[in-house]
Every structure is written in C-alpha cells, then in structure tokens.
C-alpha positions, -999 to 999 in steps of 0.1 A, spaced: 193 -162 -220 171 -130 -221 146 -128 -193 110 -129 -204 81 -110 -188 43 -110 -190 45 -88 -221 63 -116 -239 31 -136 -238 20 -114 -268 50 -126 -289 46 -162 -278 9 -163 -287 14 -146 -321 42 -171 -329 18 -200 -322 -14 -186 -337 -10 -153 -354 -45 -152 -371 -65 -160 -339 -43 -137 -318 -47 -108 -342 -85 -112 -345 -87 -115 -307 -67 -83 -303 -90 -65 -328 -122 -77 -311 -109 -67 -276 -99 -33 -290 -134 -27 -304 -150 -39 -272 -130 -13 -253 -145 15 -275 -181 3 -270 -187 20 -235 -175 54 -248 -196 51 -279 -226 40 -258 -222 69 -234 -221 94 -263 -250 77 -280 -272 76 -249 -265 112 -242 -274 122 -278 -305 99 -277 -319 115 -245 -311 150 -257 -327 143 -291 -358 127 -276 -362 156 -252 -358 181 -281 -382 160 -303 -409 162 -277 -405 199 -275 -401 206 -313 -418 176 -329 -388 167 -352 -355 148 -354 -372 114 -358 -346 101 -383 -317 110 -359 -336 92 -330 -340 61 -351 -304 61 -361 -293 64 -324 -316 36 -315 -302 13 -342 -267 24 -331 -274 14 -295 -289 -19 -306 -258 -26 -328 -234 -18 -300 -253 -42 -276 -254 -69 -303 -217 -65 -310 -209 -69 -273 -228 -102 -272 -214 -116 -304 -178 -105 -298 -179 -121 -263 -187 -155 -278 -161 -150 -306 -133 -142 -281 -142 -173 -261 -138 -194 -292 -106 -177 -301 -91 -182 -267 -98 -220 -270 -82 -220 -304 -51 -201 -292 -47 -225 -262 -49 -255 -285 -22 -241 -307 0 -232 -277 -4 -268 -265 9 -280 -299 37 -254 -303 47 -238 -270 41 -266 -245 64 -291 -263 92 -265 -261 89 -263 -223 87 -301 -220 117 -306 -243 137 -281 -222 128 -299 -190 138 -332 -206 172 -318 -214 180 -304 -179 210 -320 -164 207 -346 -137 220 -324 -109 193 -298 -115 165 -324 -114 179 -338 -81 172 -304 -64 138 -303 -46 133 -266 -50 141 -268 -87 116 -296 -91 89 -275 -74 97 -246 -98 95 -269 -128 62 -282 -116 48 -247 -113 61 -237 -147 51 -268 -165 16 -271 -150 -8 -259 -177 19 -238 -194 -1 -232 -225 -31 -220 -204 -8 -197 -184 5 -180 -216 -29 -177 -231 -43 -162 -199 -14 -138 -196 -21 -126 -232 -58 -123 -224 -50 -104 -191 -28 -79 -210 -56 -72 -235 -82 -71 -207 -60 -44 -190 -57 -25 -223 -95 -28 -228 -102 -16 -192 -78 14 -196 -94 24 -229 -129 20 -214 -121 41 -183 -100 65 -204 -128 72 -228 -152 79 -200 -127 101 -182 -121 121 -214 -158 128 -217 -160 137 -180 -130 160 -185 -148 179 -211 -177 185 -187 -162 186 -152 -124 185 -158 -113 185 -121 -135 155 -112 -118 134 -139 -84 142 -123 -97 134 -88 -110 99 -98 -77 92 -116 -55 103 -87 -75 82 -62 -72 52 -84 -34 52 -87 -28 39 -52 -52 10 -58 -31 0 -89 1 0 -68 -16 -22 -42 -28 -45 -69 8 -49 -84 21 -58 -49 -7 -81 -42 -3 -101 -74 34 -107 -67 26 -117 -31 -1 -140 -43 22 -158 -67 49 -162 -40 23 -176 -16 13 -202 -42 50 -210 -47 53 -216 -9 23 -240 -12 40 -261 -39 62 -280 -14 33 -286 10 12 -297 -19 38 -321 -31 40 -336 4 2 -339 5 3 -357 -29 27 -382 -14 2 -390 13 -26 -392 -12 -6 -417 -33 1 -438 -3 -37 -440 4 -48 -448 -32 -20 -464 -53 -18 -501 -60 19 -505 -51 11 -496 -15 -19 -518 -11 -1 -548 4 17 -529 32 -13 -507 37 -34 -537 44 -8 -555 66 3 -525 86 -31 -508 87 -15 -473 84 -43 -458 63 -60 -441 93 -28 -425 104 -18 -412 70 -54 -403 62 -52 -381 93 -19 -366 81 -34 -360 46 -63 -342 61 -41 -321 84 -18 -311 55 -49 -303 34 -64 -282 61 -32 -264 68 -29 -256 31 -65 -245 29 -61 -222 59 -29 -207 45 -45 -201 11 -76 -186 26 -56 -162 48 -36 -150 18 -66 -145 -4 -85 -127 24 -56 -104 30 -55 -98 -8 -93 -91 -9 -91 -66 20 -62 -47 5 -79 -45 -29 -113 -34 -16 -100 -10 11 -81 10 -16 -110 9 -40 -135 23 -15 -120 57 -22 -130 55 -58 -166 47 -48 -166 78 -25 -154 99 -53 -182 86 -75 -207 97 -49 -191 131 -50 -196 130 -88 -234 129 -82 -233 157 -57 -214 179 -82 -232 170 -115 -268 172 -102 -266 210 -95 -248 215 -128 -277 198 -146 -303 219 -128 -284 250 -139 -283 238 -175 -245 237 -177 -248 199 -182 -275 185 -205 -299 160 -192 -288 134 -217 -251 139 -208 -259 137 -171 -278 104 -175 -252 89 -197 -223 100 -175 -240 87 -144 -244 53 -159 -208 54 -173 -192 66 -141 -208 39 -121 -195 15 -147 -159 27 -144 -162 26 -106 -166 -12 -111 -137 -11 -137 -114 9 -116 -123 -3 -81 -123 -40 -90 -117 -51 -126 -88 -28 -134 -71 -35 -101 -77 -72 -104 -63 -71 -139 -32 -54 -127 -30 -80 -99 -32 -109 -124 -5 -94 -147 18 -90 -117 10 -127 -109 18 -137 -145 50 -116 -145 62 -138 -116 53 -169 -136 73 -157 -166 102 -149 -143 103 -185 -131 98 -197 -167 129 -176 -176 148 -193 -148 138 -228 -160 147 -220 -196 181 -207 -185 189 -238 -164 220 -258 -175 212 -286 -199 227 -320 -203 250 -313 -232 245 -347 -250 207 -346 -245 206 -311 -259 226 -323 -289 199 -346 -299 175 -316 -302 200 -294 -320 190 -282 -355 207 -295 -386 227 -263 -391 245 -268 -357 254 -303 -366 268 -290 -399 289 -265 -380 302 -293 -358 312 -313 -388 330 -283 -403 349 -276 -371 332 -242 -363 316 -257 -332 329 -282 -307 314 -317 -311 282 -324 -290 295 -359 -282 320 -379 -302 313 -415 -310 337 -436 -291 344 -462 -319 364 -490 -303 363 -489 -265 398 -496 -250 400 -481 -215 381 -462 -188 401 -445 -161 395 -424 -130 425 -402 -120 423 -386 -86 386 -380 -88 369 -363 -59 332 -355 -58 305 -341 -35 268 -338 -43 256 -303 -50 246 -284 -18 265 -308 5 299 -305 21 308 -342 25 331 -357 -1 317 -390 -14 347 -398 -35 382 -387 -24 411 -388 -49 397 -420 -64 418 -437 -91 413 -470 -109 416 -483 -145 393 -506 -165 404 -525 -196 382 -535 -225 369 -571 -225 374 -576 -188 348 -580 -160 351 -557 -130 332 -555 -97 328 -527 -72 319 -538 -37 318 -520 -4 295 -509 24 264 -487 18 275 -451 12 310 -460 2 305 -444 -32 299 -473 -55 267 -460 -71 283 -425 -73 310 -439 -95 284 -453 -118 266 -419 -120 298 -402 -129 306 -428 -156 272 -421 -171 277 -384 -170 248 -377 -146 271 -354 -127 299 -336 -144 312 -312 -118 340 -332 -102 376 -328 -95 402 -349 -112 399 -367 -146 376 -394 -160 391 -406 -192 378 -429 -220 405 -441 -244 427 -414 -228 403 -385 -235 379 -366 -212 347 -387 -209 326 -355 -212 336 -353 -249 319 -386 -258 283 -396 -262 270 -425 -240 262 -450 -267 291 -472 -255 272 -478 -221 243 -500 -213 230 -500 -178 208 -521 -155 200 -502 -123 184 -515 -91 159 -486 -94 152 -490 -131 123 -474 -148 90 -492 -153 74 -477 -183 36 -479 -189 43 -493 -223 42 -527 -240 68 -554 -232 84 -548 -266 87 -510 -260 100 -515 -225 128 -537 -238 137 -518 -269 133 -483 -256 170 -476 -254 180 -493 -286 186 -472 -317 174 -486 -350 151 -514 -358 149 -545 -336 139 -578 -352 116 -603 -335 146 -628 -335 168 -603 -316 140 -595 -291 132 -631 -285 169 -640 -280 172 -612 -254 141 -623 -235 154 -659 -236 187 -649 -222 170 -629 -194 147 -658 -186 117 -637 -197 104 -655 -228 82 -681 -211 67 -653 -189 59 -631 -218 43 -659 -238 17 -663 -211 6 -627 -212 -26 -618 -231 -10 -601 -260 25 -615 -257 52 -588 -263 25 -563 -272 9 -565 -237 9 -531 -221 23 -532 -186 15 -512 -155 -23 -513 -153 -28 -482 -174 -56 -499 -192 -82 -524 -182 -65 -552 -203 -30 -542 -191 -7 -568 -176 16 -565 -147 47 -583 -135 63 -591 -102 94 -572 -90 117 -600 -102 100 -602 -136 104 -564 -140 141 -568 -133 143 -594 -161 128 -567 -184 156 -544 -174 182 -572 -180 167 -580 -214 170 -543 -223 207 -544 -214 213 -576 -233 196 -562 -264 220 -532 -264 250 -533 -287 271 -512 -263 306 -525 -256 304 -516 -218 276 -531 -197 270 -518 -162 250 -537 -137 242 -518 -105 225 -543 -81 206 -558 -110 193 -590 -92 183 -576 -59 147 -587 -64 157 -623 -74 163 -653 -53 199 -666 -50 194 -696 -73 180 -675 -101 205 -648 -94 233 -673 -99 217 -686 -131 214 -650 -144 250 -642 -138 262 -674 -155 241 -665 -185 252 -629 -185 288 -641 -183 283 -663 -213 267 -636 -235 291 -609 -224 322 -626 -239 343 -599 -255 324 -571 -237 334 -550 -207 312 -556 -176 311 -534 -145 292 -550 -117 281 -534 -84 267 -557 -58 263 -563 -21 262 -600 -25 299 -609 -27 292 -645 -39 279 -630 -72 311 -610 -78 334 -641 -79 328 -641 -117 347 -608 -120 383 -607 -133 391 -578 -110 374 -565 -79 377 -530 -65 368 -526 -28 355 -491 -22 357 -478 14 351 -441 24 353 -429 -12 387 -446 -20 399 -479 -34 408 -498 -2 417 -531 -20 419 -544 -55 425 -578 -71 408 -610 -81 385 -629 -56 412 -655 -48 439 -628 -43 416 -607 -20 407 -638 1 444 -645 6 451 -609 18 429 -612 49 416 -576 45 383 -559 43 370 -580 13 376 -613 31 360 -600 63 329 -589 43 328 -622 24 331 -644 54 305 -623 73 280 -629 45 289 -666 42 283 -670 80 246 -663 75 242 -692 51 263 -716 72 244 -707 104 211 -711 86 221 -746 74 231 -756 109 199 -743 123 179 -763 98 199 -795 105 193 -792 143 
C-alpha cells in the first residue's frame, strides 16, 4: 500500500467534505493576504494624511483607505468565526466517513497482529481521535501556507525598500525551521514512548475504579499499594513529558531569538533612512508594525506550525503502517465490494472463503507451530484426524498445546508448518461458518441478553429458537427474572442494566453455541465457572442436543470427557495417547495417571468428611 504523509490530509478532507474544505481553504488564503494589504493600506493612509495636512486635499482617498482598513479588520474577525465553524463541520464529516474506514481496517487485522503489544499501542495512537488528527493536519498545512504568505508578503515589501534586510531575516529563520522539523518528529516519538507507560497506568486506574475488581480490592485491601503505583507511574509520565516539552521549548525559542535580534537591526537601519527621506513616514510605520508581526510569525507561529506538521507526518506514517498490516482474509472478504465478489464467482479472483457444505473430516498432518516472536515450538509435528458426527476431547497439562490447536482450527493463526485439512482441502480456503465455539474467556458484550446470544447467528432468530437455546443452557428461568427479560441490557452500562454471575454468563455463551447451526461445536473449558453437579447436567444436555454434530471438547476435568467417543492426550505439543476413556484407562499411561490423580481429591475429601 502507498505510504501516506501529512499532505495526504488534504485529499482525505476533500473526499469527506469537499465544500467545507474548499471554503476553508479560500478563507485561509484570503486571511494570508490581509497583513500585506493592511501594511500597504496603513503606509498609504499615513502618507495621505501627512500630505493632506500639508496640501489640504485628498479627503476621498483618505476615506477610502479608512474604509479599506475597517473592512480588512472586519473580514479578519468574521472569517475567524467562519473557519472555526467549518473546522467543526469537517471533523463531523471525517467522523462519519474517514473514522469508520480506520475502525473497519482495525477490525479486519489478523489475530497475530492484535496479539502484539507494540502493534496494539500503535493502533491505539492511530485510532485515538483519528478524525481530529486529519482535520488538524489539514488546518496545520493551511496555517503554514497562510504564515508563509503573510511573511512572504511583508518580506517582498521590505525587499523593495531595504532588500538586503529581507534576505538577512529569511536566512536567520531557516535554521529555526530545521530545528522545528526535528523537534516535531522527536515530540511524536516521545509521545509514542509514553503510550506503553500510559497503558500500564490505565490498568492500575481500572483496578482502582472498576466494579469487577471491587470484591478482591475490599478483601485484600490492595488499593493503597496500587494507588501508590498509579501515582508513581503518573508522576514519572508527567516528568518525562515535561522534560521533553521543555527541551522542545528551549530549542524553538533559542533559535528564534536570532530573528528578534535581526528585527532590532531593522529599526536601527530604517530610522536613519526615514530621516533622510529615502523611506516615507507611512512606509516606516507600516513596516515597523508588520516586521514585529512577522517576528511573531517566524520566531514562533511559523516554527510551531512546521513542528506540528512534522508531528502529523509521524502520525500519518504510523497510520500507513496500520493500513498496510495483514488482514484476516475471511474478515476482509465480508467488507469486499460487490465487484470483487463477482470476480470471485467468475474465477478471475480466488475465493475469499468457500462454504464447506457437508462437513466430513478435519485433519492435522505434521503441524508445528510457534507463536510470533518466540522460539519455543508449542506444537511439534502434531497429527490427528476427526470424523463427522463423533465427539472428541483434548486433554493434557497446562501449556501442552490444547488451546493452540483450537486457535489454529479457527484460523486465528495461519503461519504454521504442515497441513490442516477440512474434507481433504486446506482449511485456509474455507470460511468459518462450520464452527461454533464456547471459550473459557468468552466475550461479555454490553448488549441485551437477546443480542448476546444471537450475535454470531446469521439470519433471523425466532423467539421459539431463542427460548429453546436458553432452556437447553439452563438459562431461561434466570432470564425470565430479569427486569426486561431477554431485552435486558447486561454489563451495567445503563442504570437499569442487569448483570449476571460468572456461571450465568457462561450459560449465555453456551446458549450462543447451541443456537448456532454449525456442524462442528468446539467447547474450550466451557464450564470452568460452574459447580460439578451443574457441569455434569450441562454435558448431558449438550450430548443430547449434539446428536449428529461433531463436538471437540477441551477440559481439565477428566470426568467430563468420558462422554467423548475419542480422547487425544496432548503432551509437549504431540499426541501422547489416543483412544476412548475405557481403552486409555486400561493402558495405564499418562491419561490414567491424570484421571486417578484428580479422582483422589474427591475420594480423600469424602474420607475427610466421614471422619
């Protein structure tokens, strides 16, 4: 993808709001011409008044010049208010047109990219007030143009009167501009460094204020310790930011002092010229006022404007990097235009993701995988086969690779060695509609119960289907007691919102899976927040409603995997054992050892209670 720079803000703004952007440009251009016109008008006015006093004439010309000066001042006031309104209008349009493009891109990034901490920080910087950043960049570019025209106009006038002085002011200003460019880049990089510290500080802040931490915060009483850490992080960030800004200020103002010195030289040169009559009194007064104006422009405003553009250039560089990041192919397909889908159907383009039709087999062939940025292989030449209509379980110690297998099946990571095949074809060629998942760390959406359950289901869901899914998950009686039933908003986002316990939220996730029409159902520790009695009931229900479907179960509780037709024992990234529960118990291997170790806890507990 082509890199974008601060200048591309012009194109982006015009695409979003051409009328407002065009009028804004015109007003800023006219504002840039005002100082030059005022300088010429003031010089003419003073000269005409002086001549009129001596000759008793030129009253019409003086009146015209007065009206012209009044008109220029009035235009400056009115145009300032108009540009403020236009900026607001452009930002609103960018929020409606440009910001969704950025959000959609981020939503399509592949899972591996989103797992990288530095990438998340970059995304956070790019996404934060993206519409405001673009609008500000466009405004800064026009402000720079305006300042250049203002200073240029005055320098041209000065050149016609004292040509060498104009060159001296310009020559002294150039180093200031170079310092400003460098400072803007350094300032952005410093803010980028602060993103990580700011994220850590936000974690502490959440621990001190959010509801989900209140129980342990009260029990453990850690609020003072983490309040101290929060303040230390905040103070460190404040000192770092202050140091960077102070360094920036000193560099900017040290360089610009030379321009002020040159302006003082201007007075020393022009006063004798005025006495000698080589410079009119009106031109001297007008130039004196204008030169002190461009001292402000060139010693601060112009250098600050260049600094800001350098800052925005760094922002657009990071925006380019985010927009160029690899996308999840199937997620991108959902956003593809109709023309691309037509090209897929005609065979010009490869399919985004084929519909699987009837699911028959899922197979891993010598699959090895390591997470990006790490050297340790999680899976090592792993091979197994899953047949349609059967129930499979993956068990093993923590870190054995069970959840990694589920992530690869779901296409969250696609950079692996070996083959993962569905119906004998590469799984990456298919969409994921044939999978329905319940994860231990499932999402809790701040939506209604209905939306939480139906969020992954394509097409309309009838009340009968929804109620049946909630009944099977043991959720119906709970939902009926909520204020608005299935329309109750969860998560305390509103005053009348409801909330559920951890186990009840897990039932929401189960109902979501039950409602799916996918032929393959994956349960990765789905009942970890439930008591053993309810867990057993859930699995019996799930077994009953999953007749004819393929089930893949990951669980640490080996008593719950007895329902599986086939069990894969994963150890150190490989299949250590495979078979039914009864067969694995007879083999006296790792599975039996793990099973008996867990059973011992229940037996010992019963003995302890009896004694």
